[in-house]
C-alpha positions, 0 to 999 in steps of 0.5 A: 370037613365037619367044620365046613358042614357045621358052618353051612348048617349055621348059615342055613339056620339063621346063624351069623349071616356073614359074607353069605349076604353080599360083598364084604368090600365094594366101592360106593357109586351113589349115595341115595340118602343118609342111610342108603347107598348103591355099590359098584355091583348094583347092590342097594345097601341100607345101613343097619340101626340108623334111620335118617330123615328123608331128603326128598319129597315136599321140601324133604324132612328137617335135617334130611339134606344134612344127613345126606351130605354127611353120608355122601362126604364119607362114602361116595366113590370110596371103598367100604367094608360091609358087615352083616347082622342077623338078617341079610335083606329088608322087605324092599330087597336092600342088603342090611349092613354095617358100613365102614370107611377108613376104619370108621363105622358110618352107622354109628357116626350117623347116630352119635352125631345126631344125623339119625335115629335108631331104627330096629326092625327085628331080627336085624341089628338085635345084637347091637341095638342097646349100643345104638340106643345109648349113642342116640340117647347121648346125642339127644341129651347133647342136642346134636343134629336133629335133636337140636334142630328139628321139632318134631324129630322126623325119624321118631316113630 
């Protein structure tokens, strides 16, 4: 009983959000772009710590279509697992999650292969920020994806 009360308190006080944020497993019914998907329950999910170039607009951003295609190839129509960080949602009401398929985390794949820049909006992703920044630095050094194809890099702020 005390453990259940403590777990409830941690969730209410901003502890590990865990499953209280949303589903931990679901099928992706639509890929909106390189870093956002819609789940079978209608939830929109924004990948934590990964910011891909836009694929829409006036011609889209450099490497936007490639990031979208990469993400789509990994997750569309597939069952994914979701893990949540320090915040459940962004200011647009999208769930914030680390998304995995077949044991591979899509967020890290996007950054390490140069399809995304790191985007940290505190507090979401605080615990893994350094890990993602290291992946981005390596992709940048090796000229992967956006780091070799785009000047300027569209997702850099």
